[in-house]
C-alpha positions in Angstrom: -16.3 -17.7 3.9 -16.7 -16.1 0.5 -18.9 -17.9 -2.0 -17.4 -18.1 -5.4 -19.6 -19.5 -8.2 -17.5 -18.5 -11.2 -13.9 -17.7 -11.8 -12.4 -15.8 -14.7 -8.8 -15.5 -15.7 -7.6 -12.3 -17.5 -4.8 -12.9 -19.9 -3.5 -9.3 -20.1 -1.1 -8.4 -17.3 -2.1 -5.9 -14.6 0.0 -3.4 -12.6 0.2 -4.9 -9.1 0.2 -1.5 -7.5 -3.5 -1.3 -8.4 -5.8 -1.0 -5.5 -9.5 -2.1 -5.1 -10.9 0.7 -7.2 -8.4 0.4 -10.0 -8.8 -3.4 -10.1 -12.6 -3.1 -10.1 -12.3 -0.6 -13.1 -10.1 -3.1 -14.8 -12.7 -5.9 -14.3 -15.4 -3.8 -15.8 -13.2 -2.8 -18.7 -12.1 -6.4 -19.4 -15.2 -8.4 -18.5 -18.0 -5.9 -18.9 -19.2 -6.0 -15.3 -18.3 -7.4 -11.9 -20.9 -10.1 -11.2 -21.8 -11.2 -7.7 -20.0 -14.4 -6.4 -17.4 -14.2 -9.2 -13.6 -14.1 -8.9 -11.5 -12.3 -11.4 -7.7 -13.1 -11.6 -5.0 -10.9 -12.9 -1.2 -11.5 -13.0 1.7 -9.1 -13.4 4.0 -9.2 -16.5 6.6 -11.5 -14.9 3.9 -13.9 -13.7 5.2 -14.1 -10.1 2.3 -12.1 -8.6 -1.5 -12.4 -8.9 -4.4 -10.4 -7.7 -7.9 -11.8 -7.2 -10.9 -9.6 -7.0 -14.1 -11.1 -5.7 -17.5 -9.5 -5.7 -19.4 -11.2 -2.8 -22.8 -9.6 -3.5 -22.3 -6.8 -1.0 -18.8 -5.6 -1.5 -15.4 -6.2 -3.1 -12.6 -8.3 -1.8 -9.1 -7.9 -3.2 -6.3 -10.5 -2.4 -2.8 -10.7 -3.6 -0.3 -13.6 -3.8 3.4 -13.7 -4.7 5.7 -16.6 -5.5 9.2 -16.1 -4.3 10.4 -18.8 -6.8 9.0 -19.7 -10.2 5.9 -18.3 -11.9 2.2 -18.8 -11.8 0.9 -20.9 -14.7 -1.1 -18.6 -16.9 -3.1 -18.6 -20.1 -1.3 -17.2 -23.2 -1.3 -13.5 -23.5 -3.5 -12.3 -26.3 -5.8 -15.2 -26.0 -9.4 -14.7 -24.8 -10.1 -14.4 -21.1 -10.9 -17.9 -19.8 -13.2 -19.3 -17.2 -11.8 -21.6 -14.5 -13.4 -24.2 -12.3 -13.0 -24.0 -8.5 -10.4 -26.9 -8.4 -8.4 -25.0 -11.1 -8.5 -21.8 -9.0 -7.2 -23.8 -6.0 -4.4 -25.2 -8.1 -3.5 -21.9 -9.6 -3.1 -20.0 -6.4 -0.8 -22.7 -5.1 1.4 -22.2 -8.2 0.4 -25.6 -9.7 -0.5 -26.2 -13.4 -4.2 -25.6 -13.3 -4.8 -26.7 -16.9 -4.3 -30.3 -15.8 -7.1 -30.3 -13.2 -10.5 -31.7 -14.2 -13.9 -30.9 -12.7 -13.7 -33.8 -10.2 -10.2 -32.7 -9.0 -8.6 -35.4 -11.0 -5.5 -34.9 -13.2 -6.6 -35.0 -16.8 -3.2 -34.9 -18.6 0.4 -35.5 -17.8 
């Protein structure tokens, strides 16, 4: 339904009370701009909630997800924001270790 060509993971935590406008302002501050067909992912400090902001070329979509047990696997705080592949995004939103997923959907490390 929504075309996503690029995915970026922000390493700094975001307040999950943020709405669309606040999340968009955060994307512009962290990434410089909100590019069309790009998803931007943010997590809270505890790592049990994420927000995904997607610019579809016409408007902005904001989705949230929460894990009731465990945490989302996230990049180290303080490191650079990192790009993800689509299979890595799919793994991350399910709460799986996305770093293990390769470009063909294959597991690349154990």
